[in-house]
C-alpha positions in Angstrom: 0.0 0.0 0.0 1.3 3.4 -1.0 1.7 6.1 1.7 -0.5 9.2 1.6 -0.7 12.7 3.0 -3.9 14.6 3.4 -4.2 18.3 2.4 -6.4 21.0 3.8 -8.7 20.5 0.8 -10.0 17.3 2.3 -13.0 18.0 4.6 -12.3 17.6 8.3 -14.8 14.8 8.6 -12.5 12.6 6.6 -10.3 11.6 9.5 -8.7 8.5 7.9 -8.9 5.9 5.2 -11.5 4.0 7.1 -13.9 7.0 6.5 -13.3 7.2 2.7 -15.7 4.5 1.5 -18.6 6.4 3.2 -18.0 9.4 0.9 -17.3 7.4 -2.3 -13.5 7.8 -2.0 -11.1 5.0 -2.6 -7.3 4.5 -3.2 -6.7 3.0 -6.7 -3.2 2.6 -8.1 -1.7 5.1 -5.7 -4.3 7.8 -6.4 -7.1 8.9 -4.2 -10.4 8.7 -6.1 -13.4 10.7 -4.9 -16.0 13.0 -6.3 -14.9 16.6 -6.0 -12.1 15.9 -3.6 -8.5 17.2 -4.2 -5.6 15.5 -2.4 -1.9 15.0 -2.6 -0.3 11.6 -2.1 3.3 10.3 -2.0 3.3 6.9 -3.7 6.3 4.8 -4.4 5.8 5.4 -8.2 3.3 7.8 -9.7 1.6 7.7 -13.0 3.8 6.6 -16.0 6.8 6.4 -13.7 6.6 10.0 -12.6 6.9 11.0 -9.0 3.4 12.0 -8.0 4.5 14.3 -5.1 4.9 17.0 -7.8 1.2 16.7 -8.8 -2.2 17.2 -7.2 -4.8 14.7 -8.3 -8.5 15.4 -8.4 -11.6 13.5 -9.5 -14.5 15.7 -10.6 -18.2 15.0 -9.9 -18.4 13.4 -13.3 -15.7 10.9 -12.4 -13.1 12.5 -14.6 -9.5 12.3 -13.3 -7.4 15.5 -13.5 -4.0 16.4 -12.3 -2.4 19.8 -11.7 1.3 20.5 -11.3 2.3 21.7 -7.9 4.6 24.8 -7.8 8.0 24.0 -6.4 9.0 25.9 -3.3 12.6 27.1 -2.5 13.7 26.6 -6.1 17.3 27.8 -6.8 20.4 27.3 -8.9 22.6 24.3 -8.6 26.4 24.5 -8.1 27.0 23.4 -11.6 24.8 26.1 -13.0 26.6 28.8 -10.9 30.0 27.5 -12.0 28.9 27.5 -15.6 27.8 31.2 -15.3 31.1 32.1 -13.7 33.0 30.4 -16.5 31.0 32.2 -19.2 31.5 35.6 -17.5 35.3 34.9 -17.2 35.6 34.1 -20.9 33.7 37.2 -21.9 35.8 39.4 -19.6 39.0 37.9 -21.0 37.9 38.9 -24.5 36.4 42.3 -23.7 38.9 43.8 -21.2 41.9 43.8 -23.6 39.8 45.2 -26.4 38.5 48.0 -24.2 42.0 48.9 -23.0 43.2 49.0 -26.7 40.3 51.2 -27.7 41.0 53.5 -24.7 44.6 53.8 -25.7 43.7 54.6 -29.4 41.3 57.3 -28.1 44.1 58.9 -26.1 46.3 59.1 -29.3 43.9 61.7 -30.6 45.4 64.1 -28.1 48.8 63.8 -29.7 47.4 64.4 -33.2 45.4 67.4 -32.1 48.3 68.9 -30.1 50.8 68.5 -32.9 48.4 70.0 -35.4 48.1 73.0 -33.1 51.9 73.3 -32.9 52.2 73.1 -36.7 49.7 75.9 -37.2 51.4 78.0 -34.5 54.9 77.5 -36.0 53.7 78.4 -39.5 52.2 81.6 -38.1 55.5 82.3 -36.3 57.5 81.8 -39.4 55.3 84.1 -41.5 56.1 86.9 -39.0 59.8 86.1 -38.2 61.0 84.3 -41.3 62.5 81.5 -39.1 61.3 78.6 -37.1 64.0 79.2 -34.5 62.6 80.4 -31.2 64.4 81.9 -28.2 62.0 80.2 -25.8 58.8 78.3 -25.9 56.9 81.4 -24.8 57.9 83.0 -28.1 56.1 80.2 -30.0 52.9 81.0 -28.2 51.4 77.5 -28.0 49.9 75.8 -24.9 48.1 72.4 -24.9 44.5 72.4 -23.8 43.6 70.9 -20.4 45.7 68.3 -18.7 47.4 66.4 -21.5 48.9 62.9 -21.1 51.5 63.7 -23.7 54.6 65.9 -23.2 54.9 68.1 -26.3 58.3 69.3 -27.6 59.3 71.9 -30.2 62.8 72.4 -31.3 64.2 70.3 -28.5 62.4 72.3 -25.8 59.5 70.8 -23.8 56.2 72.8 -24.1 54.5 71.2 -21.2 54.8 68.6 -18.5 52.3 65.9 -19.2 50.8 63.5 -16.6 53.1 60.8 -17.9 56.2 63.0 -18.0 57.9 60.8 -15.3 57.9 57.8 -17.6 58.1 59.7 -20.9 59.9 63.0 -20.3 60.3 63.8 -24.0 64.1 63.8 -24.1 64.9 60.4 -25.6 63.3 59.8 -29.0 63.2 56.6 -31.1 62.3 58.6 -34.3 63.6 62.0 -35.4 64.2 64.2 -32.3 62.4 67.6 -32.3 64.6 70.4 -33.6 64.1 73.7 -35.3 66.2 76.0 -37.5 65.6 78.9 -39.8 63.9 76.9 -42.5 62.5 73.7 -40.9 61.3 72.3 -37.6 60.3 69.0 -36.1 57.9 68.9 -33.1 57.1 65.8 -31.1 54.8 64.3 -28.5 55.5 61.4 -26.1 53.2 59.8 -23.5 52.5 56.6 -21.7 48.9 55.9 -22.7 48.4 52.4 -21.2 50.6 52.2 -18.1 53.2 49.9 -19.6 57.0 50.5 -20.0 56.6 51.6 -23.7 55.9 55.3 -24.5 53.8 56.4 -27.4 55.7 58.7 -29.7 54.6 61.1 -32.5 56.4 63.7 -34.6 55.3 66.4 -37.1 57.5 68.5 -39.3 57.2 71.8 -41.3 55.9 69.7 -44.3 53.0 68.6 -42.1 54.2 65.0 -42.2 52.7 63.3 -39.1 54.4 60.1 -38.0 53.6 57.6 -35.1 57.2 56.5 -34.7 56.4 54.3 -31.6 52.9 52.9 -31.4 52.2 52.1 -27.7 48.8 50.5 -28.6 50.7 47.7 -30.4 53.3 47.2 -27.7 
């Protein structure tokens, strides 16, 4: 005989199995059968091999058998599911973080391009007034980078500013052409550490407006 458990849907007058025949209720195949009664049982095996403790069985007044799925309480995630989620997040982070850092570094390179473009325009204006690119001091050139630049800009071998990365990239050692100026030509440069590694990003521009990225810190 399968075990059973009564629910509050059974009238109080049904105190036990011995009272069920008086009300037309019987236990058949592990299911309580009765007109209009709704009960939950815990048989060894339910219908078609399913565990019946997940179902509520009911017999209508017309003798039709129906079952309703019982909502599970305290449902949660298994350890395997949580580990799978952590693994997926880790893989996505491993792909996304390097791409984000590379994109951030490329964005910072725009500062060097804009700054050197400003130096070129200022130097051309200075030459049109003085017929030389040689300056006695940076103040004579009249160029100041906007805001708080990461790059240290240099014109004619003289630093224009002290960038936030000036400790790592002081602008005095150049892989490409070093900034210099003379009566008929000049080279200006910008150096900065844009991704906190030992390599410094390096750019130069000359009087012919040739802009070169002599050291690309994004690729190193």
